[in-house]
MMTF fields as JSON, N, C-alpha, C and O atoms, coordinates in Angstrom:
{
  "mmtfVersion": "1.0.0",
  "mmtfProducer": "UNKNOWN",
  "numBonds": 391,
  "numAtoms": 392,
  "numGroups": 98,
  "numChains": 1,
  "numModels": 1,
  "chainsPerModel": [1],
  "groupsPerChain": [98],
  "chainIdList": ["A"],
  "bondAtomList": [4, 2, 8, 6, 12, 10, 16, 14, 20, 18, 24, 22, 28, 26, 32, 30, 36, 34, 40, 38, 44, 42, 48, 46, 52, 50, 56, 54, 60, 58, 64, 62, 68, 66, 72, 70, 76, 74, 80, 78, 84, 82, 88, 86, 92, 90, 96, 94, 100, 98, 104, 102, 108, 106, 112, 110, 116, 114, 120, 118, 124, 122, 128, 126, 132, 130, 136, 134, 140, 138, 144, 142, 148, 146, 152, 150, 156, 154, 160, 158, 164, 162, 168, 166, 172, 170, 176, 174, 180, 178, 184, 182, 188, 186, 192, 190, 196, 194, 200, 198, 204, 202, 208, 206, 212, 210, 216, 214, 220, 218, 224, 222, 228, 226, 232, 230, 236, 234, 240, 238, 244, 242, 248, 246, 252, 250, 256, 254, 260, 258, 264, 262, 268, 266, 272, 270, 276, 274, 280, 278, 284, 282, 288, 286, 292, 290, 296, 294, 300, 298, 304, 302, 308, 306, 312, 310, 316, 314, 320, 318, 324, 322, 328, 326, 332, 330, 336, 334, 340, 338, 344, 342, 348, 346, 352, 350, 356, 354, 360, 358, 364, 362, 368, 366, 372, 370, 376, 374, 380, 378, 384, 382, 388, 386],
  "bondOrderList": [1, 1, 1, 1, 1, 1, 1, 1, 1, 1, 1, 1, 1, 1, 1, 1, 1, 1, 1, 1, 1, 1, 1, 1, 1, 1, 1, 1, 1, 1, 1, 1, 1, 1, 1, 1, 1, 1, 1, 1, 1, 1, 1, 1, 1, 1, 1, 1, 1, 1, 1, 1, 1, 1, 1, 1, 1, 1, 1, 1, 1, 1, 1, 1, 1, 1, 1, 1, 1, 1, 1, 1, 1, 1, 1, 1, 1, 1, 1, 1, 1, 1, 1, 1, 1, 1, 1, 1, 1, 1, 1, 1, 1, 1, 1, 1, 1],
  "groupList": [{"groupName": "UNK", "atomNameList": ["N", "CA", "C", "O"], "elementList": ["N", "C", "C", "O"], "formalChargeList": [0, 0, 0, 0], "bondAtomList": [1, 0, 2, 1, 3, 2], "bondOrderList": [1, 1, 2], "singleLetterCode": "X", "chemCompType": "L-PEPTIDE LINKING"}],
  "groupTypeList": [0, 0, 0, 0, 0, 0, 0, 0, 0, 0, 0, 0, 0, 0, 0, 0, 0, 0, 0, 0, 0, 0, 0, 0, 0, 0, 0, 0, 0, 0, 0, 0, 0, 0, 0, 0, 0, 0, 0, 0, 0, 0, 0, 0, 0, 0, 0, 0, 0, 0, 0, 0, 0, 0, 0, 0, 0, 0, 0, 0, 0, 0, 0, 0, 0, 0, 0, 0, 0, 0, 0, 0, 0, 0, 0, 0, 0, 0, 0, 0, 0, 0, 0, 0, 0, 0, 0, 0, 0, 0, 0, 0, 0, 0, 0, 0, 0, 0],
  "groupIdList": [1, 2, 3, 4, 5, 6, 7, 8, 9, 10, 11, 12, 13, 14, 15, 16, 17, 18, 19, 20, 21, 22, 23, 24, 25, 26, 27, 28, 29, 30, 31, 32, 33, 34, 35, 36, 37, 38, 39, 40, 41, 42, 43, 44, 45, 46, 47, 48, 49, 50, 51, 52, 53, 54, 55, 56, 57, 58, 59, 60, 61, 62, 63, 64, 65, 66, 67, 68, 69, 70, 71, 72, 73, 74, 75, 76, 77, 78, 79, 80, 81, 82, 83, 84, 85, 86, 87, 88, 89, 90, 91, 92, 93, 94, 95, 96, 97, 98],
  "secStructList": [7, 3, 3, 3, 3, 3, 7, 5, 6, 6, 6, 5, 7, 7, 7, 1, 7, 4, 4, 4, 7, 7, 5, 7, 2, 2, 2, 2, 2, 2, 2, 2, 2, 2, 2, 2, 6, 6, 7, 3, 3, 3, 3, 3, 7, 7, 6, 6, 6, 6, 6, 1, 7, 2, 2, 2, 2, 2, 2, 2, 2, 2, 2, 2, 2, 2, 2, 2, 2, 6, 7, 7, 7, 1, 3, 3, 3, 1, 1, 7, 7, 7, 7, 1, 3, 3, 3, 7, 6, 6, 7, 7, 7, 2, 2, 2, 2, 7],
  "xCoordList": [0.84, 0.0, 0.878, 2.037, 0.295, 0.973, 0.326, -0.869, 1.139, 0.677, 1.233, 2.432, 0.372, 0.796, 0.555, -0.568, 1.631, 1.592, 1.928, 2.989, 1.027, 1.275, 2.365, 2.549, 3.081, 4.163, 3.702, 3.643, 3.377, 3.063, 1.732, 0.694, 1.783, 0.59, 0.319, -0.537, 1.034, 0.831, 2.022, 1.85, 3.244, 4.431, 5.28, 6.317, 4.835, 5.514, 4.499, 3.454, 4.838, 3.96, 3.945, 4.987, 2.765, 2.607, 2.575, 1.593, 3.66, 3.809, 5.203, 6.146, 5.325, 6.611, 6.992, 6.181, 8.236, 8.707, 8.863, 9.02, 8.821, 8.981, 10.304, 10.375, 11.331, 12.662, 12.734, 13.47, 11.994, 12.067, 11.005, 10.794, 10.341, 9.257, 9.787, 10.907, 8.957, 9.307, 8.588, 7.367, 9.337, 8.714, 7.942, 8.254, 6.93, 6.238, 6.932, 6.567, 7.917, 8.738, 7.907, 8.178, 6.901, 6.073, 5.337, 5.197, 4.873, 4.176, 5.16, 4.855, 6.327, 7.35, 7.741, 7.913, 7.879, 8.22, 7.152, 7.477, 5.883, 4.803, 4.887, 4.688, 5.18, 5.326, 6.559, 6.515, 7.657, 8.865, 8.602, 9.16, 7.754, 7.402, 6.685, 6.942, 5.788, 5.113, 6.129, 6.039, 7.087, 8.16, 8.919, 9.144, 9.308, 10.054, 9.261, 9.843, 7.938, 7.076, 6.893, 6.238, 7.461, 7.414, 6.412, 6.259, 5.73, 4.785, 5.538, 6.662, 4.914, 5.488, 5.053, 3.867, 6.031, 5.764, 6.129, 7.259, 5.145, 5.359, 4.997, 3.865, 5.954, 5.641, 5.226, 5.873, 4.14, 3.584, 3.427, 3.069, 3.702, 3.57, 3.112, 3.358, 2.451, 2.04, 2.928, 2.583, 4.068, 4.985, 5.304, 5.621, 5.217, 5.509, 4.305, 4.379, 3.191, 1.996, 1.473, 1.105, 1.437, 0.884, 1.939, 1.633, 3.169, 4.222, 4.757, 5.335, 4.565, 5.081, 6.544, 7.095, 7.178, 8.586, 8.743, 9.763, 7.764, 7.703, 8.646, 9.388, 8.571, 9.31, 10.825, 11.527, 11.329, 12.778, 13.354, 14.475, 12.603, 13.041, 12.864, 13.764, 11.706, 11.366, 11.885, 12.02, 12.18, 12.634, 13.899, 13.905, 14.97, 16.168, 15.933, 16.477, 15.134, 14.807, 14.06, 14.378, 13.074, 12.226, 13.011, 12.864, 13.845, 14.663, 15.608, 15.813, 16.179, 17.073, 16.31, 16.82, 15.087, 14.267, 13.946, 14.122, 13.48, 13.111, 14.302, 14.149, 15.481, 16.689, 17.003, 17.276, 16.966, 17.239, 16.267, 16.66, 15.002, 13.974, 13.978, 13.251, 14.795, 14.881, 13.756, 13.442, 13.148, 12.027, 12.519, 13.466, 11.864, 12.132, 11.025, 9.843, 11.408, 10.391, 10.948, 12.158, 10.045, 10.416, 10.418, 11.163, 9.563, 9.427, 8.947, 8.21, 9.388, 8.888, 8.19, 8.797, 6.921, 6.117, 5.587, 5.176, 5.605, 5.028, 3.755, 3.258, 3.241, 2.035, 1.073, 1.449, -0.153, -1.109, -0.565, 0.235, -0.997, -0.45, -1.556, -2.529, -1.407, -2.356, -1.882, -0.687, -2.818, -2.46, -3.549, -4.679, -3.193, -4.193, -4.789, -5.955, -3.961, -4.415, -3.67, -2.445, -4.419, -3.836, -3.882, -4.885, -2.781, -2.726, -2.445, -1.369, -3.409, -3.319, -4.067, -5.134, -3.521, -4.159, -5.435, -6.217, -5.665, -6.853, -7.838, -8.781, -7.634, -8.469, -9.732, -9.775, -10.731, -11.958, -12.418, -12.326, -12.903, -13.335, -14.677, -15.48, -14.898, -16.162, -17.334, -18.396, -17.132, -18.178, -18.559, -19.745, -17.581, -17.862, -18.464, -19.354, -17.988, -18.463, -19.922, -20.715, -20.26, -21.619, -22.523, -23.7],
  "yCoordList": [-1.185, 0.0, 1.239, 1.212, 2.311, 3.603, 4.493, 4.784, 4.922, 5.795, 7.197, 7.363, 8.195, 9.592, 10.144, 10.133, 10.629, 11.034, 12.517, 12.959, 13.27, 14.677, 14.771, 13.839, 15.883, 16.039, 16.804, 16.237, 18.076, 18.934, 18.557, 18.519, 18.283, 17.882, 16.389, 15.877, 15.685, 14.25, 13.456, 12.534, 13.805, 13.126, 14.06, 13.655, 15.308, 16.228, 17.221, 17.471, 17.78, 18.772, 20.025, 20.493, 20.556, 21.743, 22.993, 23.735, 23.205, 24.396, 24.968, 24.233, 26.28, 26.932, 27.017, 26.761, 27.38, 27.517, 26.145, 25.145, 26.098, 24.843, 24.181, 22.961, 24.974, 24.435, 23.748, 22.773, 24.231, 23.684, 22.664, 22.398, 22.093, 21.145, 19.881, 19.44, 19.308, 18.097, 16.899, 16.923, 15.849, 14.692, 13.803, 13.736, 13.125, 12.049, 10.752, 10.144, 10.338, 9.181, 7.904, 7.081, 7.723, 6.515, 6.443, 5.362, 7.573, 7.596, 7.338, 6.602, 7.944, 7.731, 6.254, 5.688, 5.635, 4.208, 3.358, 2.38, 3.722, 2.977, 3.129, 2.162, 4.336, 4.564, 3.816, 3.212, 3.857, 3.132, 1.633, 0.967, 1.108, -0.32, -0.626, -1.654, 0.264, 0.091, 0.102, -0.704, 1.012, 1.089, -0.241, -0.799, -0.741, -1.998, -3.185, -4.158, -3.11, -4.18, -4.098, -4.959, -3.075, -2.98, -1.986, -1.882, -1.26, -0.256, 0.992, 1.249, 1.748, 3.001, 4.126, 4.286, 4.908, 6.004, 7.324, 7.521, 8.226, 9.574, 10.548, 10.556, 11.362, 12.443, 13.646, 13.995, 14.279, 15.418, 16.577, 16.387, 17.786, 18.963, 20.165, 20.253, 21.072, 22.338, 23.474, 24.646, 23.131, 24.161, 25.15, 24.754, 26.414, 27.453, 27.936, 28.952, 27.221, 27.589, 28.953, 29.765, 29.207, 30.472, 31.563, 32.745, 31.178, 32.179, 32.737, 33.823, 31.995, 32.42, 32.044, 32.288, 31.456, 31.07, 29.861, 29.723, 29.008, 27.905, 26.745, 26.7, 25.815, 24.563, 24.768, 24.085, 25.704, 25.918, 26.254, 25.856, 26.974, 27.339, 26.18, 25.887, 25.518, 24.514, 23.108, 22.32, 22.759, 21.39, 21.021, 19.974, 21.815, 21.411, 21.294, 20.398, 22.187, 22.143, 20.851, 20.159, 20.538, 19.362, 18.072, 17.143, 18.001, 16.803, 16.574, 15.437, 17.65, 17.546, 17.029, 16.186, 17.533, 17.067, 15.588, 14.825, 15.173, 13.779, 12.859, 11.788, 13.278, 12.485, 12.438, 11.368, 13.584, 13.673, 12.818, 12.183, 12.8, 12.061, 10.565, 9.795, 10.15, 8.731, 8.24, 7.05, 9.134, 8.771, 8.021, 8.44, 6.914, 6.154, 6.506, 6.464, 6.849, 7.234, 7.126, 7.034, 7.139, 7.066, 8.431, 8.673, 9.323, 10.614, 11.669, 11.374, 12.901, 14.064, 14.942, 15.355, 15.229, 15.982, 17.279, 17.313, 18.321, 19.598, 19.869, 20.995, 18.829, 18.94, 17.809, 16.865, 17.91, 16.816, 15.543, 15.588, 14.432, 13.15, 12.111, 12.216, 11.104, 9.991, 8.99, 8.88, 8.269, 7.324, 6.292, 6.471, 5.205, 4.243, 4.719, 4.461, 5.427, 5.911, 7.189, 7.255, 8.206, 9.454, 9.444, 9.053, 9.88, 10.016, 11.483, 11.989, 12.162, 13.609, 14.022, 13.482, 14.965, 15.402, 16.198, 16.375, 16.679, 17.493, 16.803, 17.432, 15.539, 14.818, 14.258, 14.002, 14.082, 13.386, 12.637, 13.159, 11.442, 10.682, 11.214, 11.738, 11.074, 11.515, 10.78, 11.363, 9.5, 8.714, 9.337, 9.457, 9.734, 10.354, 11.751, 12.134, 12.506, 13.881, 13.924, 14.73, 13.028, 13.047, 12.053, 11.944],
  "zCoordList": [0.0, 0.0, 0.0, 0.413, -0.471, -0.468, 0.583, 0.521, 1.556, 2.623, 2.399, 2.178, 2.456, 2.423, 3.817, 4.321, 4.435, 5.834, 5.951, 5.511, 6.542, 6.829, 7.895, 8.677, 7.928, 8.901, 10.139, 11.23, 9.979, 11.125, 11.769, 11.108, 13.058, 13.79, 13.707, 14.429, 12.838, 12.667, 13.185, 13.982, 12.738, 13.272, 14.134, 14.658, 14.277, 15.198, 15.749, 15.148, 16.912, 17.528, 16.67, 16.211, 16.463, 15.622, 16.509, 16.526, 17.235, 18.077, 17.856, 17.561, 18.001, 17.807, 16.346, 15.456, 16.116, 14.738, 14.103, 14.803, 12.79, 12.058, 12.429, 12.574, 12.578, 12.843, 14.206, 14.358, 15.19, 16.537, 16.889, 18.073, 15.932, 16.219, 16.892, 16.63, 17.766, 18.499, 17.885, 17.73, 17.533, 16.886, 17.855, 19.044, 17.321, 18.033, 17.619, 16.613, 18.383, 18.02, 17.896, 17.021, 18.755, 18.676, 17.338, 16.766, 16.845, 15.553, 14.41, 13.471, 14.499, 13.474, 13.437, 12.358, 14.59, 14.637, 13.953, 13.279, 14.119, 13.457, 11.936, 11.201, 11.471, 10.024, 9.509, 8.437, 10.269, 9.861, 9.745, 8.873, 10.62, 10.55, 9.237, 8.611, 8.823, 7.537, 6.395, 5.468, 6.467, 5.467, 5.423, 4.349, 6.596, 6.685, 6.154, 5.674, 6.24, 5.736, 4.221, 3.633, 3.584, 2.13, 1.571, 0.354, 2.436, 1.97, 1.5, 1.932, 0.626, 0.145, 1.07, 1.36, 1.53, 2.452, 1.777, 1.328, 1.716, 1.192, 2.302, 2.784, 2.704, 3.634, 2.818, 1.831, 3.238, 2.513, 3.489, 4.652, 2.993, 3.832, 3.018, 1.816, 3.69, 3.078, 3.576, 3.426, 4.167, 4.66, 3.54, 2.418, 3.856, 2.879, 2.103, 1.411, 2.207, 1.453, 1.876, 1.027, 3.16, 3.645, 3.801, 3.65, 4.1, 4.306, 2.996, 2.967, 1.919, 0.621, 0.415, -0.658, 1.424, 1.284, 0.369, -0.306, 0.341, -0.598, -0.337, 0.643, -1.269, -1.17, -1.135, -0.389, -1.939, -2.002, -0.629, -0.309, 0.169, 1.519, 2.494, 3.281, 2.444, 3.452, 3.17, 4.106, 1.915, 1.626, 2.398, 3.046, 2.369, 3.114, 4.624, 5.268, 5.182, 6.613, 6.928, 7.895, 6.109, 6.334, 6.153, 6.947, 5.119, 4.909, 6.09, 6.514, 6.614, 7.772, 8.994, 9.732, 9.211, 10.331, 10.188, 11.137, 9.025, 8.822, 9.082, 9.67, 8.645, 8.891, 10.389, 10.932, 11.048, 12.483, 13.289, 14.268, 12.882, 13.587, 13.265, 13.892, 12.286, 11.934, 11.043, 11.041, 10.288, 9.411, 8.182, 7.516, 7.899, 6.678, 5.69, 6.033, 4.473, 3.499, 2.086, 1.878, 1.134, -0.271, -0.944, -1.894, -0.43, -1.104, -0.103, 0.838, -0.336, 0.39, -0.629, -1.618, -0.395, -1.354, -0.743, 0.417, -1.529, -1.138, -1.949, -1.983, -2.594, -3.413, -3.052, -2.356, -3.523, -3.319, -3.942, -4.877, -3.427, -3.854, -3.876, -3.129, -4.733, -4.709, -3.667, -3.396, -3.091, -2.037, -1.856, -2.31, -1.185, -0.737, 0.584, 0.883, 1.376, 2.673, 3.035, 2.929, 3.464, 3.949, 5.473, 6.071, 6.096, 7.544, 7.831, 7.512, 8.429, 8.606, 9.862, 10.154, 10.601, 11.843, 11.616, 12.55, 10.406, 10.137, 9.201, 8.721, 8.943, 7.984, 8.638, 9.841, 7.826, 8.205, 6.96, 5.849, 7.139, 5.976, 5.473, 6.244, 4.198, 3.609, 4.269, 4.487, 4.584, 5.233, 6.565, 6.871, 7.358, 8.655, 8.493, 9.253, 7.518, 7.323, 6.875, 7.361, 5.928, 5.378, 6.073, 5.729]
}
C-alpha cells in the first residue's frame, strides 16, 4: 500500500517555529514499521503555502528534520499526492463527514 503522511501535527507537535518542532517518536516508529514491511511512504507537507517562502526554503529544513527524527520514506512531497491511505491530523473521511 501507499501511505501519504502529513508532517506537522501528525508526526511532530505543531507548536513553535517549524525548525524547533518536536517529533512524536512513537508515531514515526509505526510509520517506519510500515516502510520496513514494504509499503510506500510519502511524507507530505504544506509548509511554505501560507508564508510564501515555498518549497525551495522549506525542503532542506524538512529533509534535515526527517533524517534527524529517523524517518524512513520514499518521497517528500510539497504537493497533493495519490495514495491508498492518507494520515493527517486534520483529515476526516467523507463517510464520517456526510
